C-alpha positions as CSV (number, residue, x, y, z in Angstrom):
1,A,-37.1,29.8,-0.8
2,R,-38.1,26.7,-2.8
3,S,-36.1,24.8,-5.4
4,G,-37.7,23.3,-8.4
5,F,-34.7,21.1,-9.1
6,A,-34.1,19.2,-5.8
7,A,-36.7,17.2,-4.0
8,E,-37.0,17.3,-0.2
9,A,-34.1,15.5,1.5
10,A,-34.5,11.7,1.7
11,D,-35.0,10.3,5.0
12,R,-33.4,7.0,4.2
13,L,-29.9,5.9,4.4
14,L,-28.1,3.4,2.1
15,R,-26.6,0.3,3.4
16,V,-22.8,0.5,2.7
17,C,-20.7,-2.5,2.0
18,F,-17.2,-3.0,0.7
19,A,-16.4,-5.4,-2.3
20,D,-14.0,-8.3,-1.5
21,G,-10.4,-6.9,-1.1
22,V,-11.5,-3.4,-0.8
23,Q,-10.8,-1.7,2.6
24,P,-10.4,1.9,3.5
25,P,-7.8,2.9,5.9
26,E,-9.1,2.2,9.4
27,A,-9.0,6.0,10.4
28,L,-11.3,6.8,7.5
29,R,-13.7,3.8,7.5
30,Q,-16.5,5.2,9.8
31,G,-16.6,8.7,8.2
32,L,-16.5,7.3,4.6
33,A,-19.3,4.8,5.4
34,E,-21.4,7.7,7.0
35,A,-20.9,10.0,4.1
36,L,-21.7,7.2,1.5
37,A,-24.9,6.2,3.4
38,L,-26.2,9.7,2.6
39,D,-26.2,8.7,-1.1
40,P,-23.8,11.2,-2.7
41,R,-25.2,10.4,-6.3
42,P,-27.0,13.2,-8.2
43,R,-30.7,12.8,-7.3
44,Y,-31.5,12.7,-11.1
45,Q,-29.5,9.4,-11.5
46,A,-30.4,5.9,-10.5
47,D,-28.4,3.8,-13.1
48,T,-27.5,0.4,-11.4
49,D,-24.8,-0.1,-14.0
50,R,-23.1,3.1,-13.5
51,V,-19.7,3.4,-11.4
52,Y,-19.9,6.7,-9.4
53,G,-16.8,8.4,-7.9
54,L,-16.2,10.5,-4.8
55,A,-13.2,12.2,-3.6
56,Y,-12.8,11.6,0.2
57,A,-9.7,12.5,2.4
58,G,-7.2,12.4,-0.6
59,H,-8.7,9.1,-2.0
60,E,-10.8,8.5,-5.0
61,V,-13.7,6.1,-4.0
62,R,-15.6,4.3,-6.6
63,F,-19.0,2.7,-6.0
64,T,-22.2,1.3,-7.4
65,V,-25.7,1.5,-6.0
66,V,-28.4,-1.2,-6.5
67,G,-31.6,-0.7,-4.6
68,E,-30.7,0.3,-1.1
69,T,-27.2,-1.0,-1.2
70,L,-24.1,0.9,-2.0
71,T,-21.0,-1.2,-2.7
72,V,-17.5,0.4,-2.7
73,T,-15.8,-1.4,-5.7
74,E,-12.4,0.6,-5.6
75,I,-10.4,3.0,-3.4
76,L,-7.5,4.7,-5.2
């Protein structure tokens, strides 16, 4: 089967960093960084000004992406 909406999976991983003062609980840090590196944004969006959100292990994680760098701006 082929999909006309989604391109092939990207081979790249994003660089993940955390804004000053934003630190996930230590037990979640590695898994969260690995999930975010896969670029969880919709493939049709590449807005550098947009703040994206992701639910992860009971937390709301907000982030931006500029180029190849994803920056976590808030963890609620």
